[in-house]
VOBA-1610 file (N, C-alpha, C; in pm, whole numbers, padded with zeros to 5 digits, always signed):
BEGIN
Met+00896-01564-01071Met+00804-01733-01007Met+00810-01815-01126Arg+00811-01916-01091Arg+00821-02034-01179Arg+00700-02066-01228Pro+00703-02086-01370Pro+00555-02060-01414Pro+00475-02177-01421Leu+00542-02309-01398Leu+00445-02433-01334Leu+00403-02414-01185Ala+00466-02365-01096Ala+00425-02349-00994Ala+00343-02237-00965Ala+00302-02145-01094Ala+00216-02050-01056Ala+00061-02136-01118Val+00090-02180-01229Val+00016-02298-01291Val-00071-02362-01200Gly+00022-02435-01147Gly-00037-02533-01021Gly-00116-02463-00897Lys-00068-02342-00878Lys-00102-02260-00761Lys-00240-02226-00769Leu-00251-02186-00898Leu-00387-02139-00933Leu-00478-02229-00947Leu-00412-02345-01023Leu-00559-02484-01064Leu-00566-02542-00912Val-00509-02546-00847Val-00526-02610-00715Val-00616-02511-00622Gly-00575-02404-00623Gly-00670-02278-00550Gly-00806-02267-00636Gly-00817-02259-00748Gly-00927-02287-00838Gly-01027-02402-00802Leu-00961-02496-00813Leu-01006-02643-00753Leu-01072-02647-00607Leu-01007-02591-00545Leu-01040-02553-00381Leu-01154-02488-00368Met-01150-02364-00425Met-01249-02289-00441Met-01387-02320-00484Ser-01388-02402-00597Ser-01502-02462-00672Ser-01595-02573-00600Val-01471-02640-00493Val-01566-02741-00448Val-01597-02715-00332Gly-01534-02588-00251Gly-01606-02592-00094Gly-01657-02470-00097Cys-01688-02391-00181Cys-01745-02270-00127Cys-01924-02252-00160Ser-01987-02155-00075Ser-02133-02167-00088Ser-02152-02064-00180Gly-02040-02007-00225Gly-02082-01823-00302Gly-02185-01781-00239Asn-02254-01795-00147Asn-02348-01687-00077Asn-02371-01686+00065Leu-02349-01531+00107Leu-02312-01496+00242Leu-02454-01528+00329Thr-02554-01506+00232Thr-02677-01555+00308Thr-02729-01694+00325Ser-02630-01793+00314Ser-02671-01912+00308Ser-02612-01964+00421Gln-02618-01885+00545Gln-02549-01953+00679Gln-02682-02045+00754Pro-02642-02101+00842Pro-02787-02184+00865Pro-02887-02056+00977Glu-02974-02108+00980Glu-03107-01996+01031Glu-03076-01969+01161Asn-03015-02074+01268Asn-02971-02046+01375Asn-02847-01985+01418Ser-02800-01932+01331Ser-02676-01851+01333Ser-02708-01714+01418Pro-02644-01668+01497Pro-02643-01539+01587Pro-02665-01429+01498Glu-02557-01416+01379Glu-02570-01321+01285Glu-02536-01395+01149Ser-02603-01339+01071Ser-02595-01408+00916Ser-02423-01316+00843Ala-02350-01406+00775Ala-02209-01334+00747Ala-02242-01193+00675Ala-02394-01182+00607Ala-02406-01048+00567Ala-02389-00939+00642Thr-02391-00950+00738Thr-02395-00884+00826Thr-02288-00829+00896Met-02165-00895+00865Met-02044-00885+00874Met-01976-00829+00796Phe-01997-00796+00680Phe-01940-00703+00570Phe-01999-00554+00564Gly-01891-00465+00567Gly-01941-00335+00576Gly-01951-00248+00704Ala-01978-00371+00836Ala-01962-00324+00927Ala-01824-00307+01004Gly-01819-00236+01107Gly-01661-00264+01189Gly-01621-00379+01226Ala-01484-00404+01202Ala-01450-00549+01313Ala-01317-00519+01348Thr-01271-00582+01441Thr-01153-00546+01520Thr-01032-00682+01479Val-00935-00652+01489Val-00808-00735+01472Val-00785-00781+01595Thr-00815-00908+01611Thr-00766-00992+01715Thr-00647-01067+01736Glu-00589-01098+01591Glu-00499-01204+01579Glu-00472-01176+01403Val-00296-01180+01402Val-00255-01179+01250Val-00201-01312+01226Val-00256-01422+01174Val-00242-01561+01172Val-00118-01574+01068Asp-00127-01517+00970Asp+00000-01510+00890Asp-00006-01369+00792Gly+00073-01388+00648Gly+00072-01281+00589Gly-00081-01217+00501Asp-00172-01327+00479Asp-00277-01336+00436Asp-00419-01368+00495Thr-00372-01394+00618Thr-00522-01439+00727Thr-00479-01386+00848Val-00579-01343+00880Val-00647-01298+00989Val-00777-01292+01066Val-00759-01314+01222Val-00867-01305+01287Val-00934-01175+01354Val-01071-01153+01305Val-01108-01033+01366Val-01273-01082+01438Gln-01280-00971+01504Gln-01382-00981+01586Gln-01519-00883+01490Val-01597-00944+01454Val-01712-00873+01390Val-01884-00913+01444Ala-01929-00831+01441Ala-02081-00854+01453Ala-02117-00950+01559Gly-02020-00956+01658Gly-02023-01024+01829Gly-01957-01168+01780Arg-01938-01191+01668Arg-01854-01320+01647Arg-01698-01300+01623Thr-01649-01385+01665Thr-01520-01433+01608Thr-01488-01495+01439Glu-01398-01403+01374Glu-01403-01509+01258Glu-01250-01476+01196Arg-01228-01578+01095Arg-01108-01609+01044Arg-01103-01541+00909Val-01047-01447+00853Val-01034-01367+00754Val-00924-01417+00661Arg-00977-01460+00540Arg-00847-01483+00424Arg-00849-01350+00301Leu-00753-01301+00321Leu-00753-01166+00215Leu-00758-01208+00069Ile-00838-01144+00009Ile-00874-01204-00147Ile-00775-01140-00231Gly-00707-01219-00273Gly-00615-01168-00431Gly-00466-01155-00396Ile-00445-01206-00295Ile-00299-01204-00254Ile-00253-01354-00206Asp-00109-01385-00216Asp-00074-01489-00142Asp+00042-01465-00106Thr+00083-01488+00030Thr+00201-01440+00081Thr+00271-01590+00128Pro+00393-01604+00142Pro+00491-01706+00133Pro+00440-01741+00284Glu+00385-01913+00327Glu+00410-01972+00424Glu+00501-01947+00537Ala+00451-01939+00627Ala+00561-01903+00742Ala+00542-01983+00853Thr+00667-01965+00944Thr+00676-02121+01064Thr+00562-02093+01120Gly+00533-02184+01198Gly+00408-02276+01253Gly+00312-02322+01213Gly+00326-02296+01063Gly+00171-02358+00984Gly+00204-02524+00974Phe+00106-02589+00857Phe+00115-02702+00825Phe+00183-02732+00714Leu+00230-02613+00626Leu+00283-02609+00523Leu+00439-02607+00518Pro+00513-02644+00448Pro+00661-02586+00462Pro+00693-02481+00480Val+00807-02406+00545Val+00765-02264+00539Val+00905-02229+00423Glu+00770-02111+00368Glu+00874-02048+00229Glu+00951-01906+00277Cys+01062-01887+00181Cys+01133-01755+00167Cys+01014-01630+00232Phe+01052-01576+00323Phe+01011-01427+00328Phe+00845-01461+00379Gly+00829-01605+00434Gly+00695-01595+00511Gly+00698-01536+00626Asp+00765-01509+00730Asp+00777-01497+00835Asp+00775-01331+00821Glu+00880-01289+00734Glu+00839-01142+00708Glu+00715-01080+00679Ala+00658-01178+00565Ala+00548-01131+00535Ala+00417-01112+00656Thr+00416-01213+00743Thr+00354-01249+00839Thr+00385-01089+00968Ala+00519-01076+00993Ala+00551-00949+01061Ala+00475-00845+00999Phe+00489-00823+00876Phe+00474-00667+00776Phe+00319-00670+00818Ala+00228-00778+00797Ala+00072-00800+00815Ala+00040-00721+00945Ala+00140-00796+01009Ala+00112-00785+01187Ala+00151-00628+01195Ala+00244-00558+01131Ala+00250-00428+01168Ala+00160-00294+01095Leu+00112-00381+00976Leu-00036-00301+00944Leu-00161-00298+01056Leu-00161-00425+01067Leu-00298-00461+01138Leu-00249-00514+01314Pro-00187-00423+01338Pro-00190-00490+01498Pro-00302-00471+01580Val-00285-00582+01663Val-00435-00626+01765Val-00517-00503+01812Gly-00606-00518+01814Gly-00704-00372+01830Gly-00728-00309+01697Thr-00654-00325+01605Thr-00697-00230+01457Thr-00837-00226+01439Glu-00880-00133+01389Glu-01038-00160+01330Glu-01028-00141+01197Val-01086-00217+01104Val-01080-00243+00991Val-01234-00282+00919Arg-01265-00231+00822Arg-01380-00292+00724Arg-01366-00390+00649Leu-01493-00484+00624Leu-01437-00607+00585Leu-01516-00581+00437Thr-01504-00619+00313Thr-01548-00574+00196Thr-01549-00708+00136Arg-01666-00767+00084Arg-01664-00897+00001Arg-01666-00879-00140Asp-01682-01002-00200Asp-01698-01009-00364Asp-01758-01109-00385Val-01750-01178-00476Val-01907-01275-00527Val-01895-01412-00381Glu-01793-01476-00392Glu-01763-01575-00312Glu-01749-01523-00170Ala-01827-01556-00072Ala-01792-01513+00082Ala-01709-01591+00176Arg-01715-01720+00162Arg-01630-01816+00228Arg-01544-01898+00125Asp-01433-01967+00183Asp-01345-02052+00135Asp-01400-02222+00194Arg-01324-02282+00137Arg-01366-02444+00201Arg-01308-02431+00349Tyr-01217-02387+00397Tyr-01203-02384+00548Tyr-01276-02277+00596Asp-01406-02244+00576Asp-01502-02150+00616Asp-01437-02050+00688Arg-01344-01993+00615Arg-01252-01837+00648Arg-01381-01710+00565Leu-01380-01652+00585Leu-01464-01524+00554Leu-01335-01484+00444Leu-01385-01444+00327Leu-01300-01412+00196Leu-01337-01276+00185Ala-01234-01173+00201Ala-01259-01013+00228Ala-01143-00954+00196Tyr-01156-00829+00151Tyr-01092-00735+00133Tyr-01079-00638+00229Leu-00975-00600+00317Leu-00972-00536+00391Leu-00934-00385+00407His-00973-00311+00462His-00949-00186+00464His-00922-00102+00620Arg-00811-00041+00640Arg-00785-00001+00781Arg-00888+00123+00811Ser-00984+00102+00924Ser-01095+00231+00931Ser-01002+00343+00969Ser-00906+00338+01054Ser-00842+00499+01062Ser-00779+00601+00961Asp-00713+00508+00823Asp-00695+00616+00724Asp-00750+00539+00570Gly-00808+00410+00583Gly-00878+00366+00461Gly-00780+00271+00383Leu-00649+00272+00437Leu-00560+00205+00377Leu-00607+00055+00333Phe-00582-00001+00179Phe-00618-00129+00150Phe-00529-00211+00157Val-00542-00262+00279Val-00441-00357+00338Val-00394-00474+00231Asn-00494-00565+00145Asn-00441-00652+00078Asn-00354-00574-00036Leu-00405-00490-00098Leu-00304-00416-00214Leu-00177-00369-00149Glu-00147-00298-00023Glu-00056-00267+00030Glu+00031-00387+00024Ile+00015-00493+00090Ile+00097-00630+00110Ile+00129-00672-00042Ala+00090-00650-00123Ala+00124-00686-00271Ala+00235-00580-00284Ala+00194-00453-00278Ala+00257-00338-00304Ala+00413-00308-00248Gln+00411-00378-00141Gln+00544-00396-00071Gln+00613-00480-00115Gly+00594-00610-00191Gly+00662-00686-00207Gly+00649-00820-00139Tyr+00548-00808-00025Tyr+00516-00924+00046Tyr+00419-01043+00020Ala+00336-01015-00132Ala+00303-01162-00148Ala+00261-01145-00335Glu+00240-01223-00363Glu+00230-01246-00531Glu+00058-01213-00534Ala+00030-01171-00683Ala-00125-01169-00676Ala-00161-01314-00695Leu-00287-01357-00642Leu-00354-01468-00647Leu-00498-01449-00676Val-00554-01432-00788Val-00698-01385-00789Val-00729-01534-00850Ile-00835-01585-00771Ile-00947-01664-00787Ile-01078-01653-00821Glu-01140-01694-00946Glu-01269-01667-01003Glu-01355-01722-00904Pro-01493-01641-00876Pro-01555-01531-00913Pro-01470-01429-00859Asn-01373-01408-00756Asn-01350-01283-00672Asn-01224-01204-00782Thr-01293-01146-00846Thr-01211-01095-00929Thr-01194-00920-00930Thr-01261-00874-00833Thr-01332-00719-00857Thr-01152-00632-00886His-01062-00676-00829His-00952-00572-00803His-00836-00647-00857Ala-00845-00728-00932Ala-00766-00854-01016Ala-00643-00735-01077Ser-00699-00663-01131Ser-00607-00585-01222Ser-00485-00503-01145Ala-00534-00416-01021Ala-00449-00355-00946Ala-00348-00439-00852Phe-00408-00570-00827Phe-00320-00648-00734Phe-00206-00737-00841Tyr-00271-00763-00988Tyr-00119-00785-01045Tyr-00021-00720-01102Ala-00101-00528-01097Ala+00028-00446-01130Ala+00110-00402-01013Ala+00049-00453-00889Ala+00107-00394-00740Ala+00220-00505-00767Ala+00193-00634-00748Ala+00278-00746-00769Ala+00400-00731-00838Ser+00372-00694-01003Ser+00436-00667-01076Ser+00533-00543-01057Val+00473-00440-01027Val+00565-00318-00998Val+00707-00349-00884Ala+00637-00434-00779Ala+00698-00464-00649Ala+00828-00580-00682Arg+00795-00657-00788Arg+00880-00768-00827Arg+01002-00685-00913Asn+00981-00585-01021Asn+01056-00542-01104Asn+01141-00421-01025Gln+01117-00385-00907Gln+01163-00283-00830Gln+01260-00373-00725Gly+01230-00528-00725Gly+01310-00604-00617Gly+01244-00597-00464Leu+01155-00534-00460Leu+01088-00538-00362Leu+01056-00657-00274Gly+01065-00631-00108Gly+01047-00755-00009Gly+01088-00912-00090Leu+01004-01009-00125Leu+01041-01128-00153Leu+01142-01106-00272Trp+01063-01028-00357Trp+01132-01047-00512Trp+01273-01026-00515Gly+01332-00937-00406Gly+01474-00888-00388Gly+01517-00975-00313His+01483-01038-00210His+01568-01091-00108His+01547-01263-00139Cys+01423-01300-00259Cys+01394-01454-00252Cys+01456-01480-00406Gly+01419-01404-00484Gly+01461-01421-00604Gly+01289-01438-00670Ser+01223-01536-00620Ser+01108-01552-00681Ser+00985-01583-00548Ala+00896-01589-00583Ala+00775-01667-00473Ala+00760-01802-00469Asp+00719-01857-00365Asp+00715-02016-00360Asp+00817-02096-00338Lys+00945-01998-00275Lys+01051-02076-00247Lys+01061-02136-00104Val+01054-02278-00086Val+01042-02316+00014Val+01179-02330+00094Leu+01217-02261+00220Leu+01332-02302+00285Leu+01352-02429+00339Lys+01481-02458+00322Lys+01527-02587+00387Lys+01557-02629+00517
//
């Protein structure tokens, strides 16, 4: 990974998080049918895989877009950002881990939502407890992207991405680095 790209991504990500997040799950509008707090720990069902690090779930009677904490997958075809090397593969891998209908458990960290109003969560597959965020990094489909204050599993994400990079797994073997824009 290019050092400047990594620093830029962390700075932009940190800035976006600090500007747009409430940091409190219970600060939902009072007229909300369910507070966000009730969504965490409850069973959720995957209804769509948007890309390698974003899914849509049905939880507590609501449809929610969920951004997986601690990882960043390359941008895929169909998004508003330029397509990056291994973005489509990362999306396909996430879809294989989380086919539509998969039951998952959402776990929060300190901040509940990002500036795009997506839930920020760690996902565990209900059937076997697989820690989805970590598996995506461990198999080489993501780099670690830890943004304070959501740092509970930071060391595990950094370690998994490092091992994948050293073993040339996924994007590391195919692209040589993360954030490689396809022309």
